[in-house]
C-alpha positions, 0 to 999 in steps of 0.5 A: 500499500502507498500514502496517496499523494493526491487528495483528488485522485480519491475524491471520485470514491467518496463522492457519496459520502457525508462525513465530515473527517474525510471532507477534511482529509480531502482539503487537506486539514487532517488525516492520511490516506492509503491507496493501492496505486496513486496513479489509478487508485482503487482500493482506498483507506483515509484515516483521519484519528481513531475513525477509517474510512474505506471505499472502492473493491476489496484489498486484504492489505488495507485491513 
């Protein structure tokens, strides 16, 4: 897994989510994100404090 280099690459995967902490990461305020690949992420994990959000296909490496 790789640390996400660009929040814009994962923003579409979380487009329908209404969680403030996800928006906090996408706006660059807090948290970090891990992806299966930076160029075309299909599995994403956003970590903000004690909260973890997943999107897209299952990837056991994220868990």
